[in-house]
Every structure is written in C-alpha cells, then in structure tokens.
VEXBA-606466 format. One record per residue (C-alpha): residue number from 1; residue in three letters; chain; x, y, z. Coordinates in Angstrom, 2 decimals. Example, Ala and Ser with C-alpha at 12.3 -4.5 7.8 and 13.67 -1.06 7.14 Angstrom:
<recs>
@seq->1	type->Ala	mol->A	px->12.30	py->-4.50	pz->7.80
@seq->2	type->Ser	mol->A	px->13.67	py->-1.06	pz->7.14
</recs>
This chain:
<recs>
@seq->1	type->Unk	mol->A	px->31.10	py->9.17	pz->47.95
@seq->2	type->Unk	mol->A	px->32.76	py->8.49	pz->51.79
@seq->3	type->Unk	mol->A	px->28.82	py->7.53	pz->53.01
@seq->4	type->Unk	mol->A	px->28.77	py->4.99	pz->50.49
@seq->5	type->Unk	mol->A	px->32.32	py->3.57	pz->51.35
@seq->6	type->Unk	mol->A	px->31.19	py->3.58	pz->55.48
@seq->7	type->Unk	mol->A	px->27.82	py->1.18	pz->54.38
@seq->8	type->Unk	mol->A	px->29.92	py->-1.12	pz->52.08
@seq->9	type->Unk	mol->A	px->32.35	py->-1.50	pz->54.79
@seq->10	type->Unk	mol->A	px->29.40	py->-1.87	pz->58.19
@seq->11	type->Unk	mol->A	px->28.12	py->-4.60	pz->55.47
@seq->12	type->Unk	mol->A	px->31.39	py->-6.75	pz->54.82
@seq->13	type->Unk	mol->A	px->31.16	py->-6.31	pz->58.71
@seq->14	type->Unk	mol->A	px->28.17	py->-7.80	pz->59.05
@seq->15	type->Unk	mol->A	px->28.93	py->-10.53	pz->56.48
@seq->16	type->Unk	mol->A	px->32.11	py->-11.60	pz->58.49
@seq->17	type->Unk	mol->A	px->30.63	py->-11.34	pz->61.74
@seq->18	type->Unk	mol->A	px->27.47	py->-13.78	pz->60.32
@seq->19	type->Unk	mol->A	px->30.35	py->-15.84	pz->58.66
@seq->20	type->Unk	mol->A	px->31.71	py->-16.25	pz->61.84
@seq->21	type->Unk	mol->A	px->29.24	py->-17.07	pz->63.79
@seq->22	type->Unk	mol->A	px->27.97	py->-19.76	pz->61.13
@seq->23	type->Unk	mol->A	px->26.48	py->-23.05	pz->62.32
@seq->24	type->Unk	mol->A	px->29.02	py->-25.80	pz->61.42
@seq->25	type->Unk	mol->A	px->28.40	py->-28.00	pz->58.20
@seq->26	type->Unk	mol->A	px->26.72	py->-31.09	pz->59.34
@seq->27	type->Unk	mol->A	px->28.33	py->-33.81	pz->57.88
@seq->28	type->Unk	mol->A	px->26.73	py->-37.32	pz->58.59
@seq->29	type->Unk	mol->A	px->29.15	py->-40.14	pz->57.35
@seq->30	type->Unk	mol->A	px->27.26	py->-43.77	pz->56.39
@seq->31	type->Unk	mol->A	px->29.33	py->-47.34	pz->56.90
@seq->32	type->Unk	mol->A	px->28.53	py->-50.74	pz->57.24
@seq->33	type->Unk	mol->A	px->31.07	py->-53.10	pz->59.00
@seq->34	type->Unk	mol->A	px->32.47	py->-51.52	pz->62.23
@seq->35	type->Unk	mol->A	px->36.39	py->-51.10	pz->61.71
@seq->36	type->Unk	mol->A	px->36.74	py->-52.60	pz->57.95
@seq->37	type->Unk	mol->A	px->34.51	py->-48.94	pz->57.41
@seq->38	type->Unk	mol->A	px->37.03	py->-47.26	pz->59.87
@seq->39	type->Unk	mol->A	px->34.63	py->-44.50	pz->59.75
@seq->40	type->Unk	mol->A	px->33.04	py->-46.12	pz->62.48
@seq->41	type->Unk	mol->A	px->35.98	py->-45.64	pz->64.65
@seq->42	type->Unk	mol->A	px->36.75	py->-41.76	pz->63.63
@seq->43	type->Unk	mol->A	px->35.15	py->-40.48	pz->66.64
@seq->44	type->Unk	mol->A	px->37.66	py->-42.16	pz->68.80
@seq->45	type->Unk	mol->A	px->40.66	py->-40.24	pz->67.84
@seq->46	type->Unk	mol->A	px->38.63	py->-36.91	pz->67.46
@seq->47	type->Unk	mol->A	px->41.04	py->-35.07	pz->69.25
@seq->48	type->Unk	mol->A	px->42.73	py->-35.27	pz->65.93
@seq->49	type->Unk	mol->A	px->40.36	py->-33.36	pz->64.14
@seq->50	type->Unk	mol->A	px->41.32	py->-29.54	pz->64.04
@seq->51	type->Unk	mol->A	px->38.25	py->-28.26	pz->62.49
@seq->52	type->Unk	mol->A	px->35.73	py->-30.50	pz->64.58
@seq->53	type->Unk	mol->A	px->32.89	py->-28.18	pz->65.70
@seq->54	type->Unk	mol->A	px->34.54	py->-25.33	pz->64.04
@seq->55	type->Unk	mol->A	px->33.79	py->-25.95	pz->60.30
@seq->56	type->Unk	mol->A	px->31.44	py->-29.09	pz->60.64
@seq->57	type->Unk	mol->A	px->30.53	py->-31.49	pz->62.96
@seq->58	type->Unk	mol->A	px->30.43	py->-35.09	pz->62.03
@seq->59	type->Unk	mol->A	px->27.93	py->-38.07	pz->62.56
@seq->60	type->Unk	mol->A	px->28.93	py->-41.78	pz->61.35
@seq->61	type->Unk	mol->A	px->25.19	py->-43.34	pz->60.51
@seq->62	type->Unk	mol->A	px->25.40	py->-46.94	pz->60.37
@seq->63	type->Unk	mol->A	px->23.35	py->-49.20	pz->57.85
@seq->64	type->Unk	mol->A	px->22.90	py->-52.92	pz->57.71
@seq->65	type->Unk	mol->A	px->24.49	py->-52.93	pz->53.93
@seq->66	type->Unk	mol->A	px->25.08	py->-49.96	pz->51.06
@seq->67	type->Unk	mol->A	px->21.84	py->-50.69	pz->49.07
@seq->68	type->Unk	mol->A	px->19.50	py->-49.02	pz->52.13
@seq->69	type->Unk	mol->A	px->22.12	py->-46.10	pz->52.11
@seq->70	type->Unk	mol->A	px->21.17	py->-45.17	pz->48.17
@seq->71	type->Unk	mol->A	px->17.14	py->-44.14	pz->49.50
@seq->72	type->Unk	mol->A	px->19.09	py->-42.25	pz->52.54
@seq->73	type->Unk	mol->A	px->21.31	py->-40.38	pz->50.28
@seq->74	type->Unk	mol->A	px->17.74	py->-39.61	pz->48.34
@seq->75	type->Unk	mol->A	px->16.40	py->-38.29	pz->51.01
@seq->76	type->Unk	mol->A	px->19.34	py->-36.06	pz->52.55
@seq->77	type->Unk	mol->A	px->19.52	py->-38.26	pz->55.47
@seq->78	type->Unk	mol->A	px->23.60	py->-38.50	pz->55.12
@seq->79	type->Unk	mol->A	px->25.41	py->-36.31	pz->53.56
@seq->80	type->Unk	mol->A	px->28.42	py->-38.36	pz->52.34
@seq->81	type->Unk	mol->A	px->27.64	py->-42.31	pz->51.33
@seq->82	type->Unk	mol->A	px->29.84	py->-45.20	pz->51.65
@seq->83	type->Unk	mol->A	px->28.88	py->-46.69	pz->48.73
@seq->84	type->Unk	mol->A	px->29.98	py->-50.13	pz->47.42
@seq->85	type->Unk	mol->A	px->31.25	py->-50.56	pz->43.74
@seq->86	type->Unk	mol->A	px->27.64	py->-52.62	pz->43.09
@seq->87	type->Unk	mol->A	px->25.40	py->-50.04	pz->44.79
@seq->88	type->Unk	mol->A	px->27.07	py->-46.79	pz->42.97
@seq->89	type->Unk	mol->A	px->25.39	py->-47.32	pz->39.70
@seq->90	type->Unk	mol->A	px->22.21	py->-48.42	pz->41.14
@seq->91	type->Unk	mol->A	px->21.96	py->-44.60	pz->43.13
@seq->92	type->Unk	mol->A	px->23.03	py->-43.20	pz->39.76
@seq->93	type->Unk	mol->A	px->21.29	py->-45.10	pz->36.92
@seq->94	type->Unk	mol->A	px->18.87	py->-46.65	pz->38.69
@seq->95	type->Unk	mol->A	px->17.53	py->-44.09	pz->41.15
@seq->96	type->Unk	mol->A	px->18.72	py->-41.18	pz->38.91
@seq->97	type->Unk	mol->A	px->20.97	py->-39.22	pz->41.17
@seq->98	type->Unk	mol->A	px->23.31	py->-38.27	pz->38.34
@seq->99	type->Unk	mol->A	px->24.81	py->-35.61	pz->40.78
@seq->100	type->Unk	mol->A	px->26.77	py->-38.04	pz->42.73
@seq->101	type->Unk	mol->A	px->30.65	py->-37.85	pz->43.13
@seq->102	type->Unk	mol->A	px->32.90	py->-39.93	pz->44.23
@seq->103	type->Unk	mol->A	px->35.17	py->-37.72	pz->46.18
@seq->104	type->Unk	mol->A	px->37.58	py->-40.73	pz->48.18
@seq->105	type->Unk	mol->A	px->38.45	py->-43.88	pz->48.95
@seq->106	type->Unk	mol->A	px->37.52	py->-45.83	pz->52.16
@seq->107	type->Unk	mol->A	px->38.68	py->-49.25	pz->51.41
@seq->108	type->Unk	mol->A	px->39.80	py->-51.84	pz->48.72
@seq->109	type->Unk	mol->A	px->39.82	py->-55.28	pz->48.46
@seq->110	type->Unk	mol->A	px->42.47	py->-57.44	pz->47.10
@seq->111	type->Unk	mol->A	px->45.31	py->-55.86	pz->46.52
@seq->112	type->Unk	mol->A	px->48.35	py->-57.29	pz->47.25
@seq->113	type->Unk	mol->A	px->48.79	py->-59.27	pz->50.19
@seq->114	type->Unk	mol->A	px->45.89	py->-57.19	pz->52.29
@seq->115	type->Unk	mol->A	px->42.45	py->-58.88	pz->53.09
@seq->116	type->Unk	mol->A	px->39.89	py->-59.88	pz->50.48
@seq->117	type->Unk	mol->A	px->36.40	py->-61.33	pz->51.35
@seq->118	type->Unk	mol->A	px->36.77	py->-65.00	pz->52.20
@seq->119	type->Unk	mol->A	px->33.51	py->-66.77	pz->51.04
@seq->120	type->Unk	mol->A	px->33.27	py->-69.95	pz->53.36
@seq->121	type->Unk	mol->A	px->31.37	py->-73.42	pz->54.38
@seq->122	type->Unk	mol->A	px->31.28	py->-75.46	pz->56.91
@seq->123	type->Unk	mol->A	px->34.79	py->-77.65	pz->56.97
@seq->124	type->Unk	mol->A	px->32.82	py->-80.75	pz->57.99
@seq->125	type->Unk	mol->A	px->29.85	py->-80.06	pz->55.13
@seq->126	type->Unk	mol->A	px->29.20	py->-81.71	pz->51.87
@seq->127	type->Unk	mol->A	px->30.05	py->-78.25	pz->49.84
@seq->128	type->Unk	mol->A	px->33.87	py->-78.71	pz->48.47
@seq->129	type->Unk	mol->A	px->33.01	py->-77.07	pz->45.31
@seq->130	type->Unk	mol->A	px->31.46	py->-73.99	pz->44.06
@seq->131	type->Unk	mol->A	px->28.96	py->-76.23	pz->41.89
@seq->132	type->Unk	mol->A	px->28.11	py->-78.24	pz->45.26
@seq->133	type->Unk	mol->A	px->25.86	py->-74.68	pz->46.24
@seq->134	type->Unk	mol->A	px->23.61	py->-75.44	pz->43.41
@seq->135	type->Unk	mol->A	px->20.21	py->-76.02	pz->45.10
@seq->136	type->Unk	mol->A	px->22.00	py->-74.51	pz->48.25
@seq->137	type->Unk	mol->A	px->20.69	py->-71.30	pz->50.75
@seq->138	type->Unk	mol->A	px->23.29	py->-68.93	pz->50.36
@seq->139	type->Unk	mol->A	px->23.68	py->-65.92	pz->52.91
@seq->140	type->Unk	mol->A	px->24.41	py->-62.09	pz->52.45
@seq->141	type->Unk	mol->A	px->24.16	py->-58.47	pz->54.31
@seq->142	type->Unk	mol->A	px->22.18	py->-57.04	pz->51.79
@seq->143	type->Unk	mol->A	px->21.28	py->-57.81	pz->47.85
@seq->144	type->Unk	mol->A	px->23.21	py->-55.80	pz->45.43
@seq->145	type->Unk	mol->A	px->25.71	py->-54.93	pz->48.43
@seq->146	type->Unk	mol->A	px->29.39	py->-55.73	pz->46.86
@seq->147	type->Unk	mol->A	px->29.51	py->-58.46	pz->49.05
@seq->148	type->Unk	mol->A	px->26.84	py->-60.06	pz->47.53
@seq->149	type->Unk	mol->A	px->27.65	py->-59.09	pz->43.97
@seq->150	type->Unk	mol->A	px->31.30	py->-60.01	pz->44.16
@seq->151	type->Unk	mol->A	px->29.43	py->-63.83	pz->45.23
@seq->152	type->Unk	mol->A	px->27.46	py->-64.29	pz->42.59
@seq->153	type->Unk	mol->A	px->29.64	py->-63.06	pz->39.81
@seq->154	type->Unk	mol->A	px->31.70	py->-66.55	pz->41.15
@seq->155	type->Unk	mol->A	px->29.04	py->-68.55	pz->40.93
@seq->156	type->Unk	mol->A	px->27.98	py->-67.19	pz->37.86
@seq->157	type->Unk	mol->A	px->31.22	py->-67.99	pz->36.10
@seq->158	type->Unk	mol->A	px->30.37	py->-71.50	pz->37.33
@seq->159	type->Unk	mol->A	px->27.12	py->-71.73	pz->35.79
@seq->160	type->Unk	mol->A	px->24.72	py->-70.79	pz->38.70
@seq->161	type->Unk	mol->A	px->22.45	py->-68.50	pz->38.77
@seq->162	type->Unk	mol->A	px->20.95	py->-66.62	pz->41.25
@seq->163	type->Unk	mol->A	px->17.03	py->-67.66	pz->42.19
@seq->164	type->Unk	mol->A	px->17.44	py->-70.66	pz->39.57
@seq->165	type->Unk	mol->A	px->19.91	py->-72.34	pz->40.91
@seq->166	type->Unk	mol->A	px->20.39	py->-71.49	pz->45.00
@seq->167	type->Unk	mol->A	px->18.42	py->-69.00	pz->47.35
@seq->168	type->Unk	mol->A	px->19.87	py->-66.11	pz->48.95
@seq->169	type->Unk	mol->A	px->18.86	py->-64.84	pz->52.27
@seq->170	type->Unk	mol->A	px->19.57	py->-61.39	pz->54.43
@seq->171	type->Unk	mol->A	px->20.89	py->-61.41	pz->57.62
@seq->172	type->Unk	mol->A	px->23.28	py->-59.31	pz->59.39
@seq->173	type->Unk	mol->A	px->27.12	py->-59.66	pz->59.55
@seq->174	type->Unk	mol->A	px->26.93	py->-60.81	pz->63.47
@seq->175	type->Unk	mol->A	px->24.33	py->-63.59	pz->63.13
@seq->176	type->Unk	mol->A	px->25.92	py->-65.26	pz->60.16
@seq->177	type->Unk	mol->A	px->28.49	py->-67.42	pz->62.54
@seq->178	type->Unk	mol->A	px->25.88	py->-69.13	pz->64.06
@seq->179	type->Unk	mol->A	px->23.81	py->-69.46	pz->61.10
@seq->180	type->Unk	mol->A	px->26.09	py->-71.45	pz->59.40
@seq->181	type->Unk	mol->A	px->26.66	py->-74.09	pz->62.47
@seq->182	type->Unk	mol->A	px->23.25	py->-74.50	pz->62.66
@seq->183	type->Unk	mol->A	px->22.86	py->-75.19	pz->59.36
@seq->184	type->Unk	mol->A	px->20.68	py->-72.74	pz->58.37
@seq->185	type->Unk	mol->A	px->22.81	py->-71.18	pz->55.48
@seq->186	type->Unk	mol->A	px->25.40	py->-73.16	pz->53.45
@seq->187	type->Unk	mol->A	px->27.81	py->-70.06	pz->52.70
@seq->188	type->Unk	mol->A	px->28.65	py->-66.96	pz->54.39
@seq->189	type->Unk	mol->A	px->30.31	py->-64.25	pz->53.04
@seq->190	type->Unk	mol->A	px->34.09	py->-64.12	pz->55.74
@seq->191	type->Unk	mol->A	px->34.28	py->-60.15	pz->56.39
@seq->192	type->Unk	mol->A	px->36.42	py->-58.87	pz->58.74
@seq->193	type->Unk	mol->A	px->36.46	py->-58.82	pz->62.04
@seq->194	type->Unk	mol->A	px->34.27	py->-61.58	pz->61.99
@seq->195	type->Unk	mol->A	px->35.92	py->-63.66	pz->59.85
@seq->196	type->Unk	mol->A	px->38.51	py->-63.78	pz->62.06
@seq->197	type->Unk	mol->A	px->37.00	py->-64.93	pz->64.98
@seq->198	type->Unk	mol->A	px->38.49	py->-68.33	pz->66.55
@seq->199	type->Unk	mol->A	px->35.60	py->-69.87	pz->66.53
@seq->200	type->Unk	mol->A	px->34.48	py->-69.57	pz->63.25
@seq->201	type->Unk	mol->A	px->37.98	py->-70.28	pz->61.92
@seq->202	type->Unk	mol->A	px->37.54	py->-73.63	pz->63.60
@seq->203	type->Unk	mol->A	px->34.04	py->-74.64	pz->61.83
@seq->204	type->Unk	mol->A	px->34.51	py->-72.78	pz->58.51
@seq->205	type->Unk	mol->A	px->36.73	py->-73.13	pz->55.62
@seq->206	type->Unk	mol->A	px->37.36	py->-70.70	pz->52.59
@seq->207	type->Unk	mol->A	px->35.58	py->-71.74	pz->49.19
@seq->208	type->Unk	mol->A	px->36.30	py->-68.94	pz->47.36
@seq->209	type->Unk	mol->A	px->37.61	py->-64.97	pz->47.87
@seq->210	type->Unk	mol->A	px->36.27	py->-62.14	pz->46.22
@seq->211	type->Unk	mol->A	px->39.49	py->-61.50	pz->44.65
@seq->212	type->Unk	mol->A	px->39.32	py->-64.95	pz->42.76
@seq->213	type->Unk	mol->A	px->35.79	py->-63.61	pz->41.69
@seq->214	type->Unk	mol->A	px->36.17	py->-60.04	pz->40.32
@seq->215	type->Unk	mol->A	px->40.08	py->-59.15	pz->40.97
@seq->216	type->Unk	mol->A	px->41.04	py->-56.12	pz->42.85
@seq->217	type->Unk	mol->A	px->37.90	py->-54.20	pz->43.43
@seq->218	type->Unk	mol->A	px->37.71	py->-50.21	pz->44.69
@seq->219	type->Unk	mol->A	px->35.37	py->-51.97	pz->47.13
@seq->220	type->Unk	mol->A	px->33.65	py->-48.84	pz->49.08
@seq->221	type->Unk	mol->A	px->34.36	py->-45.21	pz->48.17
@seq->222	type->Unk	mol->A	px->32.95	py->-42.16	pz->50.11
@seq->223	type->Unk	mol->A	px->30.57	py->-39.81	pz->47.82
@seq->224	type->Unk	mol->A	px->28.56	py->-36.59	pz->48.11
@seq->225	type->Unk	mol->A	px->25.93	py->-34.77	pz->45.85
@seq->226	type->Unk	mol->A	px->27.05	py->-32.05	pz->43.80
@seq->227	type->Unk	mol->A	px->24.98	py->-29.37	pz->45.37
@seq->228	type->Unk	mol->A	px->26.28	py->-30.43	pz->49.05
@seq->229	type->Unk	mol->A	px->29.69	py->-29.98	pz->47.52
@seq->230	type->Unk	mol->A	px->28.98	py->-26.60	pz->45.81
@seq->231	type->Unk	mol->A	px->27.31	py->-25.30	pz->48.68
@seq->232	type->Unk	mol->A	px->30.31	py->-26.48	pz->51.53
@seq->233	type->Unk	mol->A	px->33.26	py->-27.55	pz->49.87
@seq->234	type->Unk	mol->A	px->35.26	py->-25.77	pz->52.32
@seq->235	type->Unk	mol->A	px->33.75	py->-27.64	pz->55.45
@seq->236	type->Unk	mol->A	px->34.27	py->-30.79	pz->53.18
@seq->237	type->Unk	mol->A	px->37.86	py->-30.33	pz->52.70
@seq->238	type->Unk	mol->A	px->38.31	py->-29.33	pz->56.48
@seq->239	type->Unk	mol->A	px->36.71	py->-33.08	pz->56.93
@seq->240	type->Unk	mol->A	px->38.77	py->-35.03	pz->54.98
@seq->241	type->Unk	mol->A	px->41.97	py->-33.45	pz->56.25
@seq->242	type->Unk	mol->A	px->41.21	py->-34.29	pz->59.57
@seq->243	type->Unk	mol->A	px->39.75	py->-37.78	pz->58.30
@seq->244	type->Unk	mol->A	px->43.42	py->-37.91	pz->56.47
@seq->245	type->Unk	mol->A	px->45.12	py->-36.88	pz->59.69
@seq->246	type->Unk	mol->A	px->43.09	py->-39.37	pz->61.78
@seq->247	type->Unk	mol->A	px->43.65	py->-42.67	pz->59.15
@seq->248	type->Unk	mol->A	px->47.43	py->-41.45	pz->59.19
@seq->249	type->Unk	mol->A	px->47.52	py->-41.92	pz->62.93
@seq->250	type->Unk	mol->A	px->45.74	py->-45.55	pz->62.42
@seq->251	type->Unk	mol->A	px->47.81	py->-46.45	pz->59.97
@seq->252	type->Unk	mol->A	px->50.95	py->-45.72	pz->62.09
@seq->253	type->Unk	mol->A	px->52.55	py->-49.23	pz->63.29
@seq->254	type->Unk	mol->A	px->53.75	py->-46.92	pz->66.59
@seq->255	type->Unk	mol->A	px->49.80	py->-46.74	pz->67.70
@seq->256	type->Unk	mol->A	px->48.82	py->-50.17	pz->66.77
@seq->257	type->Unk	mol->A	px->48.60	py->-51.16	pz->70.78
@seq->258	type->Unk	mol->A	px->46.25	py->-48.68	pz->70.92
@seq->259	type->Unk	mol->A	px->44.32	py->-49.40	pz->68.02
@seq->260	type->Unk	mol->A	px->43.50	py->-52.74	pz->68.74
@seq->261	type->Unk	mol->A	px->42.13	py->-51.85	pz->71.84
@seq->262	type->Unk	mol->A	px->39.21	py->-49.18	pz->70.02
@seq->263	type->Unk	mol->A	px->38.34	py->-51.68	pz->67.90
@seq->264	type->Unk	mol->A	px->37.81	py->-54.43	pz->70.28
@seq->265	type->Unk	mol->A	px->35.83	py->-51.65	pz->72.61
@seq->266	type->Unk	mol->A	px->33.72	py->-51.19	pz->69.51
@seq->267	type->Unk	mol->A	px->33.12	py->-54.82	pz->68.35
@seq->268	type->Unk	mol->A	px->33.04	py->-55.46	pz->72.26
@seq->269	type->Unk	mol->A	px->35.52	py->-58.52	pz->71.94
@seq->270	type->Unk	mol->A	px->38.80	py->-59.52	pz->73.61
@seq->271	type->Unk	mol->A	px->41.95	py->-57.25	pz->72.24
@seq->272	type->Unk	mol->A	px->44.04	py->-60.24	pz->71.15
@seq->273	type->Unk	mol->A	px->41.36	py->-60.82	pz->68.35
@seq->274	type->Unk	mol->A	px->42.33	py->-57.50	pz->66.78
@seq->275	type->Unk	mol->A	px->45.94	py->-57.81	pz->65.93
@seq->276	type->Unk	mol->A	px->45.22	py->-57.87	pz->62.63
@seq->277	type->Unk	mol->A	px->43.91	py->-54.26	pz->62.74
@seq->278	type->Unk	mol->A	px->45.78	py->-51.55	pz->60.19
@seq->279	type->Unk	mol->A	px->48.20	py->-54.26	pz->59.20
@seq->280	type->Unk	mol->A	px->49.06	py->-56.25	pz->55.72
@seq->281	type->Unk	mol->A	px->46.25	py->-58.35	pz->57.03
@seq->282	type->Unk	mol->A	px->43.82	py->-55.52	pz->56.89
@seq->283	type->Unk	mol->A	px->41.54	py->-54.40	pz->54.27
@seq->284	type->Unk	mol->A	px->44.10	py->-51.67	pz->52.10
@seq->285	type->Unk	mol->A	px->43.23	py->-48.30	pz->52.39
@seq->286	type->Unk	mol->A	px->44.72	py->-45.44	pz->50.43
@seq->287	type->Unk	mol->A	px->46.93	py->-43.51	pz->52.86
@seq->288	type->Unk	mol->A	px->45.90	py->-40.36	pz->50.47
@seq->289	type->Unk	mol->A	px->42.19	py->-41.63	pz->50.52
@seq->290	type->Unk	mol->A	px->42.51	py->-41.99	pz->46.65
@seq->291	type->Unk	mol->A	px->40.20	py->-44.36	pz->45.21
@seq->292	type->Unk	mol->A	px->41.44	py->-46.87	pz->42.58
@seq->293	type->Unk	mol->A	px->39.15	py->-45.50	pz->39.63
@seq->294	type->Unk	mol->A	px->40.47	py->-48.05	pz->37.00
@seq->295	type->Unk	mol->A	px->39.40	py->-51.02	pz->39.69
@seq->296	type->Unk	mol->A	px->36.20	py->-49.36	pz->40.09
@seq->297	type->Unk	mol->A	px->35.61	py->-49.05	pz->36.06
@seq->298	type->Unk	mol->A	px->35.95	py->-52.41	pz->36.06
@seq->299	type->Unk	mol->A	px->33.30	py->-53.33	pz->39.23
@seq->300	type->Unk	mol->A	px->30.91	py->-51.09	pz->37.76
@seq->301	type->Unk	mol->A	px->30.90	py->-52.63	pz->34.19
@seq->302	type->Unk	mol->A	px->30.63	py->-56.08	pz->35.42
@seq->303	type->Unk	mol->A	px->27.72	py->-54.64	pz->38.01
@seq->304	type->Unk	mol->A	px->25.61	py->-54.05	pz->34.82
@seq->305	type->Unk	mol->A	px->26.62	py->-57.16	pz->33.01
@seq->306	type->Unk	mol->A	px->25.30	py->-59.05	pz->35.39
@seq->307	type->Unk	mol->A	px->22.05	py->-57.30	pz->35.15
@seq->308	type->Unk	mol->A	px->22.04	py->-55.84	pz->38.73
@seq->309	type->Unk	mol->A	px->22.26	py->-52.21	pz->37.31
@seq->310	type->Unk	mol->A	px->20.67	py->-51.10	pz->34.41
@seq->311	type->Unk	mol->A	px->23.49	py->-49.36	pz->32.98
@seq->312	type->Unk	mol->A	px->27.20	py->-48.70	pz->33.37
@seq->313	type->Unk	mol->A	px->28.46	py->-45.22	pz->33.15
@seq->314	type->Unk	mol->A	px->32.27	py->-43.26	pz->33.05
@seq->315	type->Unk	mol->A	px->33.31	py->-43.16	pz->37.31
@seq->316	type->Unk	mol->A	px->36.07	py->-40.60	pz->36.29
@seq->317	type->Unk	mol->A	px->32.93	py->-37.95	pz->34.96
@seq->318	type->Unk	mol->A	px->31.32	py->-38.45	pz->38.71
@seq->319	type->Unk	mol->A	px->34.20	py->-38.17	pz->40.58
@seq->320	type->Unk	mol->A	px->35.57	py->-34.94	pz->42.21
@seq->321	type->Unk	mol->A	px->38.91	py->-35.50	pz->43.60
@seq->322	type->Unk	mol->A	px->39.83	py->-32.11	pz->43.92
@seq->323	type->Unk	mol->A	px->38.94	py->-32.14	pz->47.97
@seq->324	type->Unk	mol->A	px->40.79	py->-34.83	pz->48.93
@seq->325	type->Unk	mol->A	px->44.28	py->-33.69	pz->46.80
@seq->326	type->Unk	mol->A	px->43.86	py->-30.24	pz->48.58
@seq->327	type->Unk	mol->A	px->43.44	py->-32.22	pz->51.83
@seq->328	type->Unk	mol->A	px->46.17	py->-34.17	pz->51.49
@seq->329	type->Unk	mol->A	px->48.15	py->-30.98	pz->50.01
@seq->330	type->Unk	mol->A	px->47.54	py->-29.29	pz->53.54
@seq->331	type->Unk	mol->A	px->49.24	py->-32.51	pz->55.47
@seq->332	type->Unk	mol->A	px->52.85	py->-32.21	pz->53.76
</recs>
C-alpha cells in the first residue's frame, strides 16, 4: 500500500512539475482599425499585464476588415476573433462554425454622446441627400463588414440597393480620404481616427451616421471557439483580467496625455489630433468588457433581413461571459 502511495505521490509531483514548466498559451487576437480597436495598443501597456508571459503570450494580428477574420478563425490562425455584428452570423451560420462563443466587448457604436461612424461626402460635391447616391461609387473597407452593412442598411431604407443602384469598391481606411478628394468615390465611412483628420474635415461633410442607420450597435466583440476555451479557460481568464486592467488604465483621465502619445505613435500622426481618445468623443467601451447582447441581437437579425447572412440566431446561446465576469471580479 505504501509503495502505491509513494508512486502516486511521485506521479503527482511529476505532473505538477510538468504543469509548472508548461509553455504559455499563445493568444493571437484580431483587430482592424488602429486605436478604435484598442487591442492595437494593448502591448504599449503590457507592464500592467500580470499574467503576460506566464500563463499566456499575446499577439495582436491586423486585418483589413472583419470578413477575412472568418477564414482566419476557421483555419486557427487567430485564437480570438474581433468579429463585427455583421460577420458573426456569417461565421456561425454561413461558414458553419457553431462552436464560436462571444466572450467580451470590444466597442459599441452610437451609445449616448459617444462616437458613431459618419458616412461622408464632399462638401462641394453634388451629393446632398441619400437619394443622390444613385449611380454613384461608395467606398467600404470590406464587403460584409459592420461599416459596410450599416451603410447598406441606410441606403436600403431610401430605396437604393447594392449593384442595382450603386457600386461598392473596397479600400483601406487610410486611403479613403484621398479617394474622396480625387473624386474616385462619392462616399466614404468616417471612422476614428481618420474622420477627425483636419484635412478630412475641411473637404468632407456628414451625410448620415451609423446610429441613424441602425441605432445603438454592439459593433465588434471578441470571440473564441469552444475547443480552445475548454482547453485554455484559465489562460483566457488571465488574459481578460490583464486586458480589463489595461483598458481601465486607458479610460482613466489621469492617463489621457500618455494615451494620446501612444495613439499618435501608432498612427504616425501629430499628438494634437488625438485629444478624443478614450473620452466621450471616442467609441463606447464597456469598462467591464460586457457586450450589449440586446443590441447585438437586433444587429444580427438585421444582417439576416438584408440578405447578408443565411440565418439569424440567439446570440445568448453563442455567448460565454463567465470568463470576463470572473476576470472582472478579480479586479474588485
């Protein structure tokens, strides 16, 4: 009996040593827009991440839009997606990844006085009302993105349909100002930080906003696939704890000046252009990183109704907020 207990103890010790020496879990997280997707500046405050390099290592991965993320998630090229309300149903229903789970909020559009995307035309151009876009060329970052669907939803309300009444071309956000100025397109989506570029404000005027088009939206949220969650729940909670701690630092007004410098360095633009970051002028980010599931349900239903997803779904059934809630409790 003693021999068996001794062998069991040795086995437990060996298992413990192996666990202690286990490699940190790789967590690659997708993002699109610099600063707006604030994961792009997460590493600038990695000194606040207590578990970084211990239970996990973190890498932000840039995409031109959320639609290409669907393929990346399917191919396990990122562990955590940053899908928009419009691409989430495409991933779950069109691409058949029904093991995706919403785990946290990234940002919301149109909340109170916070930022809402501003669809912009030339001040001195011929477009004065939405109906004037008939026969015109509109820019989007990626067809099927949240920016794209909100735009199409507004045009649909005014009787204009894609391909029949207007043309869509894809372009990276940094290139859109020049495309509008050079009359290559007639409308662009004004997202942060590009919409607040002084040159953009000189030439552009707002035709409508995303809030006017679709109301408050859970614009982008974080997701992971269930097999990854089941295998690495503890590491994900650690990452979410560190991520909330870093977010709280960015949201604290006393850190605003340093946050401005970080944002300016990333975009390679003068710091005076970034006074809006992490203020009420910025996108709304829930401090507890809890997504607005009620808004998301409406957004997902609309995406299906417009024909850009094969079916809608119950967003609560595809959510697992237990990890972000546990992470939040650690910070209290």
